[in-house]
N, C-alpha and C positions, 0 to 999 in steps of 0.2 A: 504493500499499500502505499502511495506517495506519502509525505508528509505536507501539510497544511500552509499551504502558501499565503503570505499577505502582500499587499502593496501599498504604494504611499498616495495612488492614486484618488482623488475625489471619491466620495461611496455614486455609487450609481443615483439615478433620479427615481427610481423604485426599487429600491432593496426587495420589499416585498416577494417581486420577483423572482428574483435570484433563491431567495428562501423557500418561496413555492417549486421552483425547480428541484434545489437540493433535499428535499421533504416530499416530494411526489403530489403537494397538495396545494391547491389554486385558496382556499379556506383556511389559512393558519389564524393560530390566536397568538395573544402575546406571546405569551408562556415559548412558544414553539420558535417563535421568531427570537427571543430570547439563546435559545439552547436547540437548534434542529438535530433532528433525530439522527442525521446520517452525515458526512462530510461525502460528495463524490471526488476522485482522484483526476487532478488536472483543472477545476475549480479554482479561480483566484478569489480570494476574499480581502475585502477594502481592510485594510489596517486599523481602520476607525471601529470597525466590526469584531474585529479579534479580541478572543476574549483574554483581557489583562486585568492584574490585582488595582481594586484602586489605591489610589496615591496612600490614602491615610493606614491599607492594610502593609503598605513597604517601608521596611527599615531604611534607615538612611545608611549612606555610605561610611559612615563614622561606628554606625552600632552594629552593620556587618560585618566589620574589620572586628570591632570590640568580641564580638559572641564568635567569632574566630576563632581567636587568642583562645578565649576560655573552652569553648568546644574542642579543641587544638591539646590545652593542657590537660582536660579530660581523659584522651584520648592515650595520651603518656604516663597518666597515672595507671589507667588500666592494662595498659601493654606494658609495667612496671618501668619505665624510663624515665618516670619523674615520680619523686614523694607526694604523697597525697596533701604533705602542709602546707607544699608549692603552689597549693589552687586553691586553699580554705579559705580563702577572705574573697574567694568568687562564688563560696557555695552556701547554701544554709544549712543553719545548724541537723537540720533533720538529714538534708540528703551525707553531710559529711559523714552520720553518724553509720549509716547504711555503707556508703563507701566502705570504711574502714570496716566494719565488719566481712562485706564479701571481701577485702583484700588483704585480711587475716586467715581466712580460710579458704585461700585457693592457693593451691600448690604451683604456680607459676612465679616463678622470678627471676628469668631470663626473658629480656628484650624480646620481641617478637619482630619490630622496626616499621610497627603501624603508626603512621602519620595519615593526618587527615588529608584527604584529597579533592572533596568537591563538599559544598555548600549553600545550601537555599535558606531565609528566613522568610518568616512570615508572621504581620502583629496581627493575631486576631482580636486585640484592644491594645488602646493605651499603656503605656509601659510593662507591656507582656510581647514576648517574642517566642516563636516555636521557631529549633531550629534540626535540620535534617540534611543527609548529605551521607558521605561513604568513606572510609578510611583502610587505607592500602598497605600492604608490602610489598614483598616480589613476588610473594605467592598465592594470595588471598588478598581479597575485598570484600569488608563490612557496611553493614547498616549500621549509620550512629544518629540518634534523634536526643533533641533536650529541650529543653522549658526552662525560659530565664526570666525573670523577673525585674524592674525596674525601684530599686527601693532607694531610699536615701542617700547611701553612700556609693549607691552604683549599679550595676545587675549584677543579678545571684543567680546562680541556677539553680532549680528546684525539681529538676526530676534530669535524667540523661542512661541512657541505656546504648549499648551496642550491643547488634545482635550477633549471637553465638553459633556458630555452625551447628547443627545436628551434630552429636558422635555417633552416630552410625554412617551419617554422609562422607565420600571423598571428595 
């Protein structure tokens, strides 16, 4: 299937006709206009009609950098490259205790070389950022997710996870 194409050209005079053709229906509701049932390969969708998060749902570039540093630090802690105390200032006390308990009961003490590879952010509401991405070493890629909230002294991670490969998988 071809990727969705967008253009910076002006919006067509009658976008209803475009969406009617895409959905195969000439009597479309407002909801169907907002989210068509399917996209046909080769159809160019005007950039103004392409789905995009509203401005208030996007982290600023500085927030994205800060969140990236915190999440990268967590990846390094969970990979035994860094001590938990080094990221303590960016964790809520509850998450710190959970991670401390997790690290005390694991048997991995040799770093595997994981580094944060990709990171995406979303602001579901002001002062809250949800981040997800991937961490990789030379052999494996793992999913990473975190929730951070902005408190009086900066961003604090309230939840974090790096998905582990099931023990039976190769």
